[in-house]
N, C-alpha and C positions, 0 to 999 in steps of 0.2 A: 540502195538503201531502203527504198520505200517497198521494192520487190521482196526483200528479205523481212522486212517487217510484216508484209501481207502474208507472210508464211508462219512466221513466229507468234504473231498476235492471236490468230485463230487456234493455234497449238496450246496455248495457255488454259484455255477452259478444258481442253481434251486432258491435259495434264492434270488439271484439279480433278477431273472425275478419276483418274487413276490415284490421286493423292487421298481421296475420300476412302478408298478401298484400302490403300497401303497403310493409312493411319489407322483403320479398323484393326487390320490384321496385326500391327505392332502393339496395339493397345491389349487386344485379347491375349497375346503371347506374353506380354510382359505383366498382366495382371492375373492370368490364369495358368500359365505355363502349357496353354494348347495353341497349335497352329491351326486355325479354324479353317480348313479346307471349304467348310460350308458357308463361309462368309458370303461368297459370290452366290450362291444358292439362296441363302435369307434375303439378298437384295433382290435377286430375281423375283422372289416370292412376293415381297413388299410390291414391287413394281406390277407383277401381275395381278394381285387383289386391288390394287389402287386403281389400275385402268379398268379391270373388270367392274369395280364398284361405280366408276365415274361414266364407263361409256356404254354399259349394259344395264345399269340399274340406275343411272343418272343421278347419282349422289352427287352434291356440291364437292368440289375439290378440297375444300377446307376439312370436310366432314370424313371423306375418304382419306385425307391425309392424317387425322387423328386416329381413325380406325385402325390403318396400317403401320404408322411409324410409332404412335404412343400407346396402342392397345395391343395389337397382334406381334409386334416385333419384341417387345420386352417380355412377352409371356412366352413366345418361342425360345429366346435366350434362357429365361428361367427353366423351362422344360428341359433344355439341352443340358443345363448344369445340374438339375435335382434328378433326372432321371437317368443320365448317361455318365457325364464326365466326372462328377462328385463320386462316382463309384469306381473310378479306375484308380488304382495306386499311382502315386507321383512318379515311381520309377517304371511304370509300364508304357514307355513311349510308343511302342508298337500298337497298343491298343488304343491311344490317343488318336494316332493316325488312321487306324483303319475304321474307327468311329466317325471321323470327320469325313472320310472318303465314302463311307456309307450315306451320311447326310447329302454330300455332294451328289450322289446318284439318285438318293431317293426323293428328296425334296421337288425337284424339277419334274420327276414321274408322277408324283402324287398329285400335282395341282391340277393336270387335265381330268384325273379320276375324279376328284372333289367338284371341280368348277365346269368340267365339260372342255371338249377340244373346240377352241374357238379362235380367231384371229383378232388379237387386241391391238388396236390401231389408234394412232394420234392421240397419246394420253395427254391431257391438258396440264400446263404448268402451275404449281402451287402458288407462286407469288408472282413474279414479273411475267408479263404477256411474251410467250416465244415468238410471236410474229411482229414484235415492235422492236425497232432498234434503239437502244438507250445509250449507246456510245459508239464513236468513231474514233479509233486511234490510228494514226497515219493513213486515214482513208478506210481503215478495215472496220465494217460493221460488227457490233457486239449485241445479240438479242438478248431478250430478257431472260430465257433459261441459261444462256451461258454466264450472264451477270449473277443469276442465283447460285450456281455451282461455285464460282469464284469466290462470292460473299461468304456463302456457308463453309466453305473449305477454311477460309482464314478463320472464321469464328470458331469452327470445330477444334482447330489445331490450336489456337490460343488458349481454348477452354480445357482440352485434355492435359496440355503442357502444364498448366495451373493446378488441374486437378491431381496429377502425378507428382509434382514437385514441391508443390505450396500447400498441400491439406494432409490431415492426418489419415484421411482415408486413402489418398494416393499411397502415402508410405506403407500403410498396411497391406495395400493391393499388392506392392512390389515385394514386401515380405512374405506374404502368403504364398507369392510364387516360388521363393527359395525354399520354404518349409512351413507348411501349415501347421504342423505340430508345434514347432518353436513359437508361433504367432499364438496358438492358444495357450501355451505355457505363459504367455504374457497377459492372458486375460482377455485376448480379442477373439471374437467369434469368427473363426477363419472362414467357415462356411458361408457366413452371410456376406463376408467381405467379397468372396470370389463369386457370389451370386450377383451381387451388386454390379462387380464387373462384367458378368454376362450380359445383364441387363444393358447397361451403358453401351457395350459393344453392339449388341443387337440391334438397339436403337439406332447407331450410327449405320449400321447395315441397311436397316429400313428407310431410313433418311437418304442414304446413297442410291438405293433403289429407285424411290420416289422421284427424286431430284433428276436423275438419270432418264427416266422413262420418256419424258417429252423430246430427248435428244435424239431418239429412234422412231422412225416410221411405224415400226410394229415392235411390240414386246417379244423378245425371243432370248433364250438361255443362252445362245451362243454369243451375242452381244456381251452378255455379263460375265461369261467366262474369258473372253478375250481382255476385259478390264481386269478381271482377277489375276490373269497371268501378269499384266503389265505391273499390276500392283504387287505382286510377289516378287518381280524383279527389284521394285523400288525398294521394298521392306527388307529383301536380300542384301541390297548395299548398305543399308542400315543395319545389318546384322540382328534385325528383330529388336533393336533396343532404342533407337532414336527417333521420336516422331518427327521432329523437323527435318532430319536427314532422310527420312521416308518420305516425306512430301516434297522436299525440293527435288530428290532424284526423279519423282513421280513427274512432276512438272516438266523437268528436263526431258524425260523420255517423251511425253506427249509434243513438247516442241521439236524435238529431234524427228520424230515421225512426220509432223507437219512439213518441216524444212525438206526432208528426204523426198515426200510425196510431191511437193512442189518443183524439186529440181531435177529428180530422175526422168528421164523419158519414160513415157508411158509404155512403150512397144519394148523396152528392154527387160531382160531377164531380172536384173536386180530390181525393178519396180514389180514385177509379177510374183517374184519368189522370195527374194530378201526382205523387202520391206514390210510384208504381212508377218515375216518371222523376227522383226526386230526386237520386241519384248522377249521373246524366248533367249535371243542372242544375247540380251543384256543380262537375263537372268544366269544363263550358264556361265558367263564370264564372272558374274558376282560370286558364283559358287565355287569358281576355281581360284578367285585371288582374295576373296574375304575372309581372313582367318577365323572370324567370329561364327562363321556358318559350319566349321568343321566340328566345333564342339556343342551344337545346339542340344543333342541329346546325353550330353555330360550330366551325370547326377550332381546336383548341388545340395540337396538335403542331406544334412548332418545325421539324421535320424533315420535314413533309409536302411541302414542294416538292421534295424529292429523288425523290419516287416518279415512274417513269416513265409516261408517258401510255398509257392502255389501248389495245390493238391495234384498228384499224378493224374494223367488222363485215365479215364475210368477203363479203357480197353487193356490198359497195362497190367490191371489186376484181375483179369479173366484167367480161369484155369486152363491149362493146355488142351484138356479135353473139349473144352469149349471153343478154343482157336480151332482146333481141328474140324469140329462139327460146323463152324462157320465157313471154313475154307471149303468144305464139301457142298455146302449150301450155294456158295458162289459158283463152283463148277457146274451144279445142276441149273442154277439159273442162267448161267452163259450156254448151255447146251440148249435149253428150252429157248432163250432168245435166239440162236443161231438157226435152229429148226424153223422157228416161226418166221424168220426174216426169208427163208429160202423156199417157203411153203405158201403159206395162207395169208401172209401181212399184206394188207392194202398198200396199193402203191403211194398213197398220200403219206401214210405213216411210215413206209419204208424210206422215202425221202426224209422225213422228219429225224428218224433214227441215225439216217447216214450222217445228216449234219450234226447230230449230237456226238457220234463217234469222232468226226473231225475236231469238233470244239473241245472234246475230252483230250486229244492230243495236244492241242494248244494250252489246254488247262494244266496238263502235266508239266508244262514249262514252268508255271506258278508254283506247282508244287516243289520242283527242284529248288528254283531261287529263292523262294519265300519260306516254304515249309522246312526244307532241308538246309538251305543256305543261310537263311535268317535275314535276307536282304529283300527289302520291299520295292520291287520294280513296277513302275506304271507304264511300261513300254512293251509289253509282251504282244500286245495286239499289233503294234506298229512292227515288230520283228516277224510276226505272221503275215502281214502285208508285204515285208520285203522279201520273204521267201516266195510268197504267190505271184506277184509280179515279176520277179526274176525268172520264175519259170514260164510265165506267160510271154515274156518278151524273148526269151531265148527260143521258146517253140514258134513264136511269131516271125522272127528276124532270121534264125539260124536253122530252123527246121527241127530243133530238139525234141525228142519225145517228153512229155510233161513229166513222166516219172524220172528220167535223166535230169530235166531242168529243176525238179523238186529237191534233188540232191544238192544240185548246185546251188539253188537258192536257200537250202538249209545251212550250206557253208556260208553263203554271205550274211545271211541271218546272224549267224554265229560270229562272224567277223565284226559286225556292227555291234553286236551285244558285247565283245571283247573290248572293242573301242570305247564304248559306253562305261564298261567296267574300268578301263584305265583313267579315263577322267574322273571316275567317282572313287578312286582308291582312297582318298583322306576324306571322304563323307561316309556317314553312317545315318541309319534311321531317315529322319526328316530330311536332310541334305540329299541323301541318295533318292529319296522319294521326288523331291523337287527336281533334281537333275533328270531322272527318267521322265517325269512329266514334260520337262522342257524339251527334251529329244523327240517325245511323241508328237506334241505340238509343231515342232519343227518339221518334222517328217509331212504332218499333214499340210503344212502350209507351204512347203519349199518342195518337197519330192512327189507326194502322192497328188498334187493339184497340176503337176504337169501332164498336159494331153499327151505327149510323146510316150510318156510311161504308163498312164492310167486310162487314157481316152476320155478324160473329163468325166461328167456327171454320168455318161452313157456306161462307161466301163469297157473293158475288153471282153468280146464274145469269143469264146473258145472254139476252135475248130475241131472236127472229128478226126482229121488226119493227124492233130497235135498228139492224140492218143493211140493211134492206129500201132499194132492190130488189136488193141484191146476194145472191148465193146463197152467202155464205161459210160457212154451216151444213149446207149441202148434202152429205151424205157421198159421193154420186156425182160430184161437180164438183172443179174445180180452181181455183174463184176465190180460195181462201184461199192457195194456192201462189203464185198471181199476185200477190196483194195484198203477201205477204211478200217477195216477190222485187223487187217494183217499190219498195217502201219502202227495202229494203237496198240496192237500186242507186242510188237517189237519195241516200241517206245516204252512200255510198261516194263519190259524184260530190262532195258537199259537203266530206267529208274530204281528198280530192284537191285541190281548189280551194283550201281553207284551207291545205294544205302547201304548193303551188306558188305561193301569193300572198304578199302583204305580211305579213299576220298570222303565216303559217308561218315567214318568215324573222325575224321579230321574235321569235318564241318559239325558234327555234333559237339566236339571239343570247342571250337571257336563260337558256337551259340552259347555255351556254358561261360566262356571268358577268354576273350581274345588275347590279352595278357597273358593268361596261363597257357594257352595253345602256343603262343609264340616262345614262351619260356620253355617248353619241352621239344622245340625244333621245328613245328610245324610252319611252312612257310605259307603265311596267310594271304600274299598276293597271289601266289600261284594257285591256291584253292579258290579264291574268289574268282579268278579269271576263268579258271575251269567250270565252275558252276556257271558263269555268265555264258561261256561258250556252248554248253550243253543245253542250257535253257533257251537260248537264242536258236539252236538247230533244230530242237522238238517244235518250238513256236513256228519257224519256217515250214517244217514238214506239215504241220496241221493246217497251215494258212494254204499251202498247195492243194492238200487233200480237199479242204472246204470250196476251194475255188473250182476244182474238176467238179464237185458235186453241184455246184450253183451253175456251172457252164458259162460263169462271166466272173471277171475280176473287177470289183468296184472299190473305189477308195473309201466309200462309206463303211464297208465292211470291215474295215481296220483302222476306225477313227481313234482320237485319243480317248473319247468318251467310253468307247467299248474297251479300251484298255484298262481304264479304271473300273468299268463294271466288271471285267473278268476278275480282277482281283477280290471284288466284293462278293461275286458268285462262289468262287473257290474258297474264301473264307468261311462262307457260310456252309459248304458242304463239307468241308474238311482240307485244310491246307496241307497238314503233315501227312496225308496218306494217298495213296493211288486210288483207292476207292473214292475218296472226295473229289478227284478231280474227274473220274469217271461219272459219279452221281452228280457233279456240278454241270458237266457237258449235256448228259440226257436230260436231267431236271429242267435245264434252260430252255431247251428246244420243245420239250414235250409241254411245259407250262405254256408257252408262247401258242402252240398249236391248239391246245384246250381252250384258251382264253378266245380264240377266234369263233368258239361256237357261242359265246355270250354276247348279248346285245349292247350297242351304244358304247358309252365311254369305257366299260368293263372288258370289251372286246378286243383292245389293243394290247401292245406290248408293255405300256407303262406299268401296268400292274405286277408284270413279272419282276422288273427292276425294283419296284417298291417291296414286293416280298423279300427279294434276296437282300436289299439294304437292311430291311426290318432285322433279317436274319443275322447279317453281320454286326448288327450293334450289340449283339451278345458276346462279342470276342473277347472282351475283357474277362468275362465270367467262364467262358468256355473257349479258350483258344485253340482247341482241337477241332472247332467247328460245331454249330449247334444241331447240324444234321447228324454228325458222328457222335456228338454228347447223347443224343437220342437213342441212338442205335446201340450205343454202349450201354446206357440205362436198360433197354428193352432186352439186351442179351444178359446183363447180369442178374436180372429178375427171372429171366428163363433158367440161368445157370443154377440159381437158388432152388427153384422147384425141381429140376432135374437131377442134378448131381450131388447138391447138398442135402435135399430132404427126400431122396430116393424116387 
């Protein structure tokens, strides 16, 4: 009994850390109708600034606490509401998700740009001393930081339940989630009510971040992401509705992890693979069995039908003559690019563009599943990794040429995507995004961390004989460029054929109305699984080409963070067009290379993600992508000058 208690009791404080996040997620969703993917990033930002203020500038802990939790965090929440989410129509669930993901990517990338790259260690505790033991339960010591987390979790939970259920403001918050316009008809300032909810939620995120910082030796975004996923699992079991249920499940998850860690043999596969994936498994089960998660994006606003339809994309109102001119412009640009790559392009930049072509192929999978299929998948980078590692392992153990292995890897990636699609058949929007995020995290912690598959942090170094007789590794040749270009061209052809064919028409009908599409005889399940399979195959092919270009296969190339970032990049460049995927792939690598010429904190890749994240924040206003929108505006002005005014 004492041994069990020795595992259970330390798990309670960890469960309380999950509970703080879970309660914040449920509160935000219940009060604003937004699932705040950026909650963990907000908590990390508060922890980062708090530790930076205390350890670098030696501010007192209480002063840094006030600065981050009571000043910075509420201002950040107010900024999110006023500048972003209040401008998104209640019915536009995709825009809410994309905006949250943009903040998820952008905030951690922005902090090093502002404050510099530095290791932030040993954050001090705000209240009780972390080095002092305050309690012993069954002989298990509980230090000051753990006591703080448990006490604050209980106080926060009681206060929030009282706020939502026993106050007029809480009633107004819940009503504003259903329909802001109906609340306004009753004389309530719905915008102000939602703004208050954002402020409260952001204070809670800042509080969680600062309280948890002392529990980690170093403040790192990965720790807060892990906490975020466990919190999402707990909030999922509460169907994003009940604060007490979310907190209770979060504590159970923390305790279960601690017990499993104590009883599983450290040398076993379960310990190294399944235990780190436990929160993701809990989330997946919740998505499969909790009925409330299947209707998260169901429209509840009775006045939603009065919203005007969105304006058509600017590119759809161009004259046919303008389209022909643009098409010829693309042909000329492509010809100039190919000639340049084969003649005078410096080796460094040739490698950059080769990477861009490979990324463009991966990004085409996002165009397929999101732009054409209307499904938001956060696992496309993972599927690219499945294809890449399959090809590398087949070459390593069976002597397959990487090109043949790449085709097999694309097939396996398509199979994994179909399995994921089958698991997600009843999910839409937010539910599907969470399912694919759980899958990406599961692969990161269970498959891609196995040395037998990825060779650990070193990665799999490719051998020349794996690509024989082709000279892809020849530094003085152009075989790799031709491979990347041919693969991309074939994938572009496939995407265009799908768009113009029966599948593309069916998908367009499904984006308009799934009920209407089903009513005219379209098999929704078949179409969804088809687009999942095609997108998985394209991602797998792109992953293999990128691995050949890098001459090494590394798990970090296809982490879940990059899967999320890929969506943000393509949304910025244009998620509904082939050109958008290519612009995203080339723009991503060119931006990274250009930033290497800048000094200090501006010379890393963080600024690239910040730029694309800010671009994706415009998705609600320009769902075609801000790059595509600006291109369309420029071509329309050109059209007016040339074709309309002679």
